[in-house]
Structure formats: C-alpha cells, structure tokens
Backbone bond lengths (Angstrom), bond angles and torsions (degrees), N, CA, C in turn:
res aa  C-N    CA-C-N  psi(-1)  N-CA   C-N-CA  omega(-1)  CA-C   N-CA-C  phi
1 M - - - 1.452 - - 1.531 107.93 -
2 S 1.298 117.94 141.12 1.459 121.61 -179.21 1.525 110.43 -73.96
3 D 1.332 115.45 161.94 1.459 120.09 177.62 1.524 111.43 -59.58
4 L 1.350 117.20 -39.00 1.456 121.26 179.20 1.525 111.01 -64.88
5 S 1.316 117.46 -42.77 1.469 121.14 177.73 1.522 110.59 -63.20
6 D 1.333 116.59 -40.16 1.469 120.33 176.96 1.517 110.87 -61.13
7 L 1.343 116.42 -44.15 1.456 121.31 179.43 1.526 110.50 -62.02
8 Y 1.326 117.17 -44.34 1.454 121.16 179.02 1.526 110.54 -60.90
9 Q 1.320 116.17 -45.55 1.455 120.37 -179.58 1.531 110.47 -62.29
10 E 1.325 117.39 -42.05 1.461 121.38 178.12 1.518 111.55 -61.70
11 L 1.322 117.34 -41.90 1.461 121.41 -179.36 1.531 110.80 -64.97
12 I 1.313 116.74 -42.38 1.472 120.70 178.39 1.529 110.03 -64.44
13 L 1.328 117.39 -44.74 1.463 120.44 179.53 1.530 111.08 -64.18
14 D 1.331 117.09 -39.12 1.461 121.00 178.54 1.528 110.97 -62.30
15 H 1.327 117.47 -46.53 1.467 120.51 -179.49 1.527 111.38 -69.49
16 N 1.324 117.91 -25.83 1.457 120.45 175.44 1.525 110.37 -73.23
17 K 1.320 117.41 -45.23 1.467 121.34 -177.55 1.524 112.75 -75.35
18 R 1.329 116.57 -34.73 1.461 121.93 -177.64 1.532 109.37 -130.24
19 P 1.335 115.69 68.47 1.468 118.34 -176.42 1.527 111.79 -62.89
20 R 1.309 115.12 138.07 1.456 121.29 176.57 1.523 108.56 -83.26
21 N 1.325 115.57 148.14 1.470 122.28 177.46 1.530 112.61 59.22
22 W 1.325 116.26 39.37 1.458 123.07 -179.14 1.524 110.10 -85.69
23 G 1.318 117.31 137.86 1.455 122.84 173.35 1.514 112.06 116.45
24 T 1.324 114.86 178.84 1.459 120.14 179.25 1.527 109.32 -76.90
25 L 1.319 115.39 169.81 1.459 120.74 -175.15 1.527 110.11 -123.64
26 E 1.321 115.61 109.75 1.465 120.39 174.15 1.528 108.37 -65.08
27 G 1.305 116.77 133.12 1.459 120.67 177.67 1.523 114.28 79.58
28 G 1.328 116.95 7.66 1.458 119.93 177.06 1.524 110.46 -68.29
29 N 1.330 115.75 154.08 1.459 118.93 179.92 1.529 113.32 -124.31
30 R 1.322 116.80 4.84 1.471 121.67 175.49 1.523 108.56 -146.53
31 E 1.317 115.08 148.85 1.459 119.84 171.55 1.520 108.66 -157.41
32 A 1.331 114.28 155.87 1.461 120.17 176.51 1.518 108.52 -149.42
33 K 1.305 114.51 152.74 1.462 121.33 177.03 1.521 108.53 -107.20
34 G 1.333 115.53 147.87 1.453 121.57 176.92 1.509 110.42 -132.03
35 H 1.331 115.98 150.69 1.461 120.85 -179.41 1.522 110.10 -146.66
36 N 1.313 115.88 131.24 1.460 122.54 173.97 1.524 106.97 -113.94
37 P 1.341 118.38 98.08 1.459 120.53 -176.12 1.525 114.04 -64.93
38 L 1.324 118.30 -23.72 1.466 120.11 -179.83 1.519 112.14 -67.24
39 C 1.318 116.86 -35.32 1.460 121.33 -176.31 1.526 111.89 -111.12
40 G 1.329 116.66 -17.46 1.455 120.91 -177.91 1.516 114.00 89.04
41 D 1.329 117.38 5.68 1.463 120.70 179.53 1.531 109.66 -64.42
42 R 1.333 116.02 135.66 1.456 123.09 174.01 1.511 107.34 -137.83
43 L 1.325 116.28 132.31 1.456 118.85 177.15 1.510 111.08 -150.51
44 T 1.316 113.52 160.53 1.455 122.10 174.72 1.515 107.52 -125.40
45 V 1.319 115.89 132.92 1.460 122.28 176.67 1.528 107.16 -108.54
46 F 1.339 115.36 130.15 1.457 123.04 178.93 1.524 108.44 -113.02
47 L 1.329 116.57 134.41 1.466 121.31 -179.31 1.518 111.48 -127.62
48 K 1.305 113.88 151.54 1.461 120.98 164.32 1.514 105.03 -121.16
49 L 1.341 115.15 104.31 1.458 121.44 178.45 1.520 109.10 -95.36
50 A 1.316 115.39 135.33 1.459 121.06 176.81 1.520 108.29 -145.67
51 D 1.322 116.13 124.36 1.470 120.86 178.31 1.527 112.48 52.09
52 D 1.342 116.64 48.36 1.467 122.32 176.60 1.532 113.02 63.81
53 R 1.326 116.77 25.36 1.463 121.46 -178.06 1.532 108.67 -133.84
54 I 1.326 116.31 141.92 1.457 120.79 174.55 1.524 106.99 -80.18
55 E 1.325 114.20 100.03 1.454 120.09 -178.87 1.529 110.92 -73.56
56 D 1.339 115.49 -37.65 1.465 120.18 177.27 1.515 108.39 -152.31
57 I 1.332 115.35 155.36 1.464 121.86 -179.14 1.520 108.46 -151.31
58 R 1.320 114.73 141.07 1.459 121.22 175.93 1.530 107.57 -144.67
59 F 1.307 114.96 167.69 1.466 119.34 177.09 1.512 109.10 -150.54
60 E 1.327 115.10 161.02 1.454 121.54 171.18 1.520 108.10 -155.31
61 G 1.307 115.71 161.08 1.449 120.52 179.76 1.506 111.09 152.62
62 S 1.305 115.15 -164.84 1.456 120.66 179.37 1.521 108.52 -136.31
63 G 1.314 114.73 149.62 1.450 118.39 -179.94 1.512 111.44 169.92
64 C 1.291 114.69 -173.35 1.453 121.13 -178.89 1.532 110.67 -73.81
65 A 1.323 115.75 169.32 1.466 121.66 -177.98 1.522 111.81 -60.55
66 I 1.322 117.70 -38.28 1.472 120.51 -179.10 1.525 110.41 -65.20
67 S 1.313 117.27 -45.08 1.458 121.44 -179.00 1.524 111.08 -63.16
68 K 1.317 116.55 -46.59 1.462 120.31 -178.39 1.525 111.26 -67.42
69 A 1.324 117.16 -42.24 1.470 120.80 178.29 1.524 110.37 -64.48
70 S 1.315 117.13 -40.65 1.463 120.61 178.83 1.523 110.58 -62.30
71 A 1.329 117.07 -43.56 1.465 120.50 178.98 1.527 110.58 -63.43
72 S 1.307 117.05 -42.95 1.461 121.43 -179.95 1.527 111.35 -63.15
73 L 1.324 116.01 -49.10 1.470 120.70 178.60 1.529 111.18 -63.01
74 M 1.336 116.47 -38.15 1.459 121.22 179.20 1.520 111.00 -61.19
75 T 1.338 116.68 -45.21 1.463 118.84 -178.00 1.525 111.02 -61.45
76 E 1.319 116.40 -38.64 1.466 119.24 177.68 1.525 111.40 -66.13
77 A 1.326 116.15 -37.53 1.466 120.82 -175.89 1.525 113.19 -73.03
78 V 1.333 118.07 -29.60 1.470 119.30 -172.75 1.529 114.50 -105.13
79 K 1.311 117.67 -14.70 1.475 119.55 -178.57 1.522 109.56 -60.28
80 G 1.338 115.69 127.79 1.452 122.01 179.60 1.523 114.22 87.36
81 R 1.325 117.62 -4.32 1.470 121.64 -178.24 1.518 111.66 -89.33
82 T 1.331 115.10 155.52 1.461 120.60 174.26 1.529 108.79 -76.57
83 I 1.313 115.81 162.73 1.463 120.58 178.18 1.523 109.83 -60.82
84 S 1.307 118.26 -39.10 1.465 121.76 177.68 1.530 110.91 -61.36
85 E 1.318 116.80 -44.18 1.469 120.32 178.11 1.523 110.83 -64.02
86 V 1.340 116.87 -41.41 1.461 121.26 178.93 1.526 110.48 -62.17
87 N 1.327 117.32 -42.25 1.466 120.48 178.36 1.525 110.82 -60.96
88 G 1.318 117.75 -39.58 1.466 121.08 177.33 1.516 112.11 -64.84
89 I 1.336 117.04 -42.40 1.466 120.72 177.87 1.520 109.65 -64.01
90 F 1.330 116.55 -43.38 1.468 121.30 178.47 1.529 110.36 -56.64
91 Q 1.311 116.87 -48.18 1.466 120.67 -178.36 1.530 111.60 -62.70
92 R 1.326 117.07 -43.76 1.473 120.21 179.02 1.528 111.25 -66.65
93 F 1.329 116.63 -38.32 1.462 120.89 178.31 1.527 110.55 -64.09
94 Q 1.338 116.56 -48.07 1.467 120.41 179.45 1.530 110.99 -60.98
95 A 1.316 117.15 -42.01 1.464 120.67 178.38 1.529 110.16 -61.82
96 M 1.322 117.03 -39.55 1.459 120.62 -179.12 1.529 111.13 -64.49
97 I 1.323 117.42 -48.95 1.463 118.68 -173.26 1.524 113.48 -78.31
98 T 1.331 117.16 -12.86 1.465 119.70 -179.63 1.532 113.13 -111.01
99 S 1.332 116.86 1.48 1.473 118.58 -179.42 1.530 110.37 -70.70
100 P 1.332 117.28 148.62 1.462 120.85 178.25 1.531 110.66 -60.39
101 L 1.317 115.55 149.01 1.462 120.98 -177.27 1.520 113.34 -61.23
102 D 1.330 118.10 -25.27 1.462 119.85 -178.71 1.533 112.60 -84.87
103 Q 1.329 117.02 4.39 1.466 121.46 177.12 1.524 109.28 -113.36
104 P 1.333 116.59 152.34 1.468 118.73 177.09 1.526 110.09 -60.36
105 S 1.318 116.34 146.49 1.464 119.15 -179.00 1.517 110.85 -105.74
106 G 1.314 115.83 129.28 1.451 122.36 172.58 1.506 115.74 68.53
107 D 1.316 113.90 179.75 1.452 120.73 174.76 1.524 108.05 -137.18
108 A 1.294 115.99 160.01 1.459 121.88 -174.06 1.523 113.07 -59.58
109 S 1.334 118.29 -22.13 1.461 120.61 -179.45 1.532 112.16 -64.94
110 L 1.329 117.46 -15.50 1.462 120.47 178.75 1.529 112.52 -79.49
111 G 1.316 117.39 -12.46 1.466 120.31 177.33 1.514 112.33 56.11
112 K 1.342 116.08 -131.52 1.466 121.90 -177.03 1.525 112.99 -60.89
113 L 1.324 117.26 -23.12 1.468 119.89 179.49 1.523 111.89 -60.81
114 M 1.325 116.35 -20.22 1.478 120.78 179.61 1.526 111.80 -58.65
115 V 1.335 117.96 -25.06 1.460 120.30 -178.76 1.523 111.50 -61.81
116 L 1.324 116.62 -23.29 1.465 120.06 -179.54 1.521 113.01 -85.43
117 G 1.326 117.63 -1.97 1.463 121.18 178.53 1.520 113.29 -62.24
118 G 1.311 116.90 -23.42 1.463 120.70 179.77 1.518 113.89 -67.06
119 V 1.327 118.40 -16.13 1.469 119.46 -178.87 1.520 112.01 -65.00
120 R 1.308 117.28 -21.24 1.467 118.30 -178.92 1.521 111.79 -65.19
121 E 1.343 116.91 -16.28 1.473 120.51 174.68 1.523 111.30 -75.72
122 F 1.332 116.85 -15.45 1.462 122.84 -178.43 1.530 107.83 -129.12
123 P 1.322 117.64 84.90 1.474 121.27 -172.03 1.524 115.54 -49.13
124 V 1.326 118.50 -34.38 1.464 119.37 -179.65 1.529 111.11 -67.02
125 R 1.324 117.84 -24.55 1.473 122.54 -179.58 1.532 112.69 -81.76
126 I 1.312 117.82 -14.29 1.467 120.39 177.62 1.525 110.01 -59.69
127 K 1.319 116.81 -40.54 1.464 120.79 179.60 1.527 111.09 -66.35
128 C 1.319 117.17 -33.87 1.471 121.01 177.51 1.519 110.48 -64.50
129 A 1.323 116.22 -43.84 1.466 120.84 -178.82 1.523 112.14 -72.07
130 S 1.326 117.31 -31.03 1.467 119.33 -175.30 1.525 113.88 -89.38
131 L 1.332 118.50 -16.78 1.467 120.02 -177.87 1.531 113.42 -56.06
132 P 1.324 120.14 -47.02 1.471 118.52 178.80 1.527 112.74 -58.33
133 W 1.312 116.68 -35.81 1.460 121.46 -178.75 1.518 111.86 -69.05
134 H 1.326 116.84 -41.62 1.464 120.43 176.95 1.536 110.16 -66.63
135 T 1.326 116.01 -34.83 1.459 120.36 178.04 1.529 110.38 -69.24
136 L 1.320 116.97 -39.16 1.464 121.04 174.99 1.526 110.64 -59.57
137 K 1.332 116.70 -46.23 1.469 120.47 179.30 1.535 110.43 -60.21
138 A 1.332 117.06 -39.95 1.465 120.71 178.63 1.528 110.67 -65.37
139 A 1.326 117.37 -38.46 1.468 120.35 178.44 1.523 110.63 -66.04
140 I 1.310 117.14 -42.94 1.467 120.58 178.08 1.527 110.57 -59.60
141 A 1.331 115.91 -41.74 1.467 121.25 -178.32 1.531 112.72 -80.77
142 A 1.340 116.47 -3.86 1.468 121.60 -176.44 1.528 110.79 56.61
143 S 1.331 115.75 40.05 1.461 121.56 -179.57 1.529 110.60 -75.31
144 P 1.332 117.38 131.26 1.461 119.63 -179.74 1.539 113.87 -81.36
145 T 1.331 117.04 -9.17 1.460 119.22 -178.25 1.523 110.90 -89.48
146 V 1.325 115.24 155.31 1.463 120.91 178.34 1.515 108.64 -71.72
147 A 1.317 115.91 129.18 1.469 120.42 -179.73 1.522 110.08 -73.14
148 V 1.322 115.38 140.59 1.463 122.21 176.98 1.528 107.36 -133.48
149 T 1.304 115.03 171.00 1.473 120.16 -176.60 1.518 112.58 -100.53
150 E 1.299 117.78 8.80 1.470 121.01 -178.52 1.505 110.44 -81.55
C-alpha cells in the first residue's frame, strides 16, 4: 500500500474511532434521520441554522467506518458555511465519489474530504459515504422523511 493510501486509511479510522461533532445539539433548530438499508447505517444530523449559515452541526448514530468517518469529516467541512457553500461542497463531493475510475477524483478544494474518494473503487461503499450528506440536505430542507441514498 502506498504512503498516501496508508494516510487516507489512518484518517478514516481516526474519524471512525473519534468522530468530531458527535452527539445531540442543544439549541439546534433542524434535524434529519438517514438510513442505508444495504449496510445498516443509521444516523441523525442536528443543525443550528442562523442567517442562512450552519452555525453548528452534530451527528449521532451507528454504521460502518466509512459512514461514520464521512459524517465526521462532513461536519468539519460545513460548520460555519452558508447553505450555498454547503450545496457546492455537496455537489463536488458527490461528483468525486461517483466519478469513473479512469477519471481524476475530486479537487483540492475538498480538503480532507478527498480521503473518501477511494470509495468509488467499491461501489457499495459509495452509499455509505454519501448517506451523511443526503441526511444533511434533508435537515437543511427540514424534510420529515428519512433520507436515503437512492
């Protein structure tokens, strides 16, 4: 395994074992639940939106290492961002994890989120990585339905 692959694997394992922004959110004003039936991942995303900006974000749930690491990395990437900025990150993230293997994956603007680009080699794991993002979108929209990756 290359040094870069080792680093990516370490970062994913770290965010799985010690997720950032874990737990419920006191004073939150939005939340959504997500479920990936293929893997069994279940999570809830809690938001505090103020003036079109994610003032705070937290999550909790259970799932595989990819899902939990993706949620943890996502919370770090979107905290303090406007909804417009979050939508742009979401689009770039989705493009990265769903791009064909013979094309470059992602762009440097995704920062640490680039570590999840490797899931495109394992199509079943794409849904694990994208579930937190779909759940975030549902929370922003105040959607009452459970977010899924379909």
